[in-house]
Each structure stands twice: as C-alpha cells, then as structure tokens.
C-alpha positions in Angstrom: -13.0 176.1 118.9 -16.4 177.9 119.1 -17.7 179.2 122.4 -20.7 181.4 121.7 -24.1 180.3 122.8 -27.2 181.5 120.9 -30.7 182.2 122.2 -33.3 179.8 121.0 -36.3 180.6 123.2 -36.6 183.5 125.7 -38.4 182.6 129.0 -38.6 185.3 131.6 -39.8 183.6 134.8 -40.0 186.7 137.1 -40.2 190.4 136.6 -39.3 192.4 139.6 -39.0 196.1 140.4 -35.2 196.0 140.4 -34.2 192.7 138.7 -35.7 190.1 136.5 -35.1 186.3 136.3 -35.0 184.3 133.1 -34.5 180.6 132.1 -33.7 180.8 128.4 -33.3 177.9 126.1 -30.0 178.3 124.3 -28.1 176.5 121.5 -24.6 175.4 122.5 -21.6 175.6 120.1 -22.1 171.9 119.2 -25.7 172.4 118.3 -27.2 170.8 121.4 -29.8 172.7 123.5 -29.4 173.7 127.2 -31.1 176.1 129.7 -29.4 179.1 131.2 -31.0 180.5 134.3 -29.9 184.0 135.2 -30.7 187.4 136.7 -31.0 190.5 134.6 -29.8 193.6 136.4 -29.7 197.3 135.3 -26.2 197.8 136.6 -24.8 199.6 139.6 -22.2 201.9 140.9 -20.0 201.6 144.0 -17.8 204.4 145.4 -14.7 204.4 147.6 -15.1 207.8 149.3 -12.1 209.5 150.9 -12.7 212.1 153.6 -9.0 212.9 153.4 -5.9 211.1 152.3 -6.1 208.4 155.0 -9.8 208.0 156.0 -12.7 206.5 154.0 -16.4 206.1 154.6 -18.0 202.7 154.7 -21.6 201.8 155.2 -22.6 199.4 158.0 -25.8 197.4 157.3 -27.5 194.1 157.8 -27.7 191.9 154.7 -30.6 189.5 154.9 -29.3 186.8 152.4 -26.1 186.3 154.5 -27.7 187.1 157.8 -24.8 189.3 158.9 -23.9 192.9 159.5 -21.6 194.1 156.7 -19.2 196.9 156.1 -19.4 198.0 152.5 -18.5 201.0 150.3 -21.6 203.0 149.3 -23.4 201.6 146.3 -26.6 201.4 144.4 -28.5 200.4 141.3 -28.6 202.7 138.3 -32.0 204.2 137.6 -33.3 204.2 134.0 -31.4 206.8 131.9 -29.2 207.8 134.8 -25.5 208.3 134.2 -23.0 206.4 136.3 -21.6 209.7 137.7 -25.0 211.0 138.7 -25.7 207.7 140.4 -22.4 207.9 142.3 -23.4 211.4 143.6 -26.9 210.3 144.5 -25.8 207.2 146.3 -23.1 209.0 148.2 -25.5 211.6 149.5 -28.2 209.1 150.3 -25.9 206.7 152.2 -23.2 208.8 153.7 -24.5 212.4 154.0 -21.7 213.6 151.7 -21.5 214.7 148.0 -18.2 214.3 146.1 -16.8 217.2 144.1 -14.5 214.8 142.3 -15.1 211.3 141.1 -12.8 209.0 139.2 -13.5 205.6 137.6 -11.4 202.8 139.0 -12.8 199.8 137.1 -16.0 197.9 136.1 -16.6 194.2 136.7 -19.2 191.4 136.6 -19.7 190.2 140.2 -21.3 186.8 139.1 -21.3 186.3 135.3 -22.3 182.7 135.6 -25.8 183.7 136.7 -26.2 187.5 136.3 -25.5 190.2 133.7 -25.0 192.8 136.4 -22.0 195.1 136.0 -20.7 197.2 138.8 -18.8 200.4 138.1 -16.4 201.4 140.9 -15.3 204.9 141.5 -13.2 206.8 144.0 -14.6 210.0 145.4 -12.7 213.0 146.9 -13.3 216.5 148.0 -16.4 215.6 149.9 -19.0 218.2 151.1 -21.8 217.7 153.5 -25.2 216.7 152.2 -28.4 215.4 153.7 -28.3 211.6 154.3 -31.5 210.1 153.0 -31.3 206.3 152.7 -34.1 204.5 150.9 -37.1 203.7 153.2 -36.1 200.0 153.5 -32.4 200.8 154.2 -31.2 200.9 157.8 -27.6 201.9 157.4 -24.9 203.9 159.3 -21.9 205.5 157.7 -18.6 204.6 159.4 -15.4 206.6 159.0 -12.2 204.6 159.3 -8.6 204.6 158.2 -8.0 203.1 154.7 -5.4 200.7 156.2 -7.9 199.5 158.8 -10.4 198.6 156.0 -7.6 196.7 154.2 -6.8 194.8 157.4 -10.5 193.9 157.7 -10.4 192.4 154.2 -7.3 190.3 155.1 -8.9 189.1 158.3 -12.2 188.2 156.6 -14.3 190.9 158.3 -15.0 192.6 155.0 -16.2 190.0 152.5 -18.5 192.1 150.2 -17.0 191.7 146.7 -17.3 195.3 145.5 -15.7 196.5 148.7 -12.9 194.0 148.6 -12.2 194.8 144.9 -12.3 198.6 145.4 -10.0 198.5 148.4 -7.5 196.2 146.8 -7.6 197.9 143.4 -7.0 201.3 145.1 -4.2 199.9 147.3 -2.4 198.6 144.3 -2.9 201.5 142.0 0.5 203.3 141.5 0.3 206.8 142.8 -3.0 206.2 144.5 -3.6 203.8 147.4 -0.2 202.1 147.2 1.7 205.4 147.5 -0.6 207.6 149.5 -0.4 208.2 153.2 -3.2 205.9 154.4 -3.3 206.6 158.1 
C-alpha cells in the first residue's frame, strides 16, 4: 500500500518571526486532493540539566495557551545556522544562569507531527558552571532546583504535563546506567 502524499500547491497563510503556517493542497496516494494545514518550525532544543547526581534545574513560567504556570526543562528555538549544542548552551545560560561543560544527546522527536514539522532535540547537561541569566525580554521565568525523583513524581501526579519535560525525565529515568541506576536524591 502507498502512503506518501505529494505537494500539489503550496499556500503559506502566515509568515511569523518564529513560525509559519501553511495550508497546502496535496495529492493523496489514491490520486484525490486534500488540504494539509500545518505549522513550519525551525526546530528546538531542550535540556535536562543536572546540578549534581540527584538534583536538576527546571524553569517555572506561565504559558498563555494553557493559562497555567508550568515546570519545564530549559528549551528554545534554534536560530538560523546555529548548531544544536550551541543552542543548548545559550538556552541554559539564558534561562537558568548556568552553562554546561558537558552535553549529551538523549533523543529527538516530533511533538505534534499531525500539524507541525517541529523537531525537538533533547540533551542532558552536566558539570554546570555559573553564568549570567538573561531571559528573552518577553520571558518571565524562574529557575527551580529540585530532586530528580521529585520531578518524576510530578509527572506521575500530572503536575508536569509539558511533553518535552515528560519525555526527557522518563527517557533519562529508563536509560540503563543513567537515570535508572543513578542516585536520584
């Protein structure tokens, strides 16, 4: 069975600073036409920062779309031409006031492939050194240090619902020799 859909007519409906929205006409595998509405995104990084073997840094912030205060791992959009590792280091300093000496890739994933091409690259960061915290001018955030196991409990209780944070915490907790076997406080 064929699955691939082919572009028939490109139709960008909005061009923003960070993301764009399109409503493309496509040809289905059976030859019929359909419309695919989606967001184009440059990609992002997210980082699970460890102060020590048992404590991590999360960022507390208000998220307007869900109208709630959230706890999330530091993250941010890739700038044009920026490497993922450079973005990790930049976002860590901006959001937490720390720079990592070591970063290691955990995984990459599509948060919502049904309506966005965004990919998030998740890293773990260790050997943190102090840096100046400098959030973007429209970001009102506060770094929060907590035990790794407390963050995991917040996922299980529904207090942490942000997908990149849930995925990073669970992935690290189930990585042999990493979260699953480390002393997590």
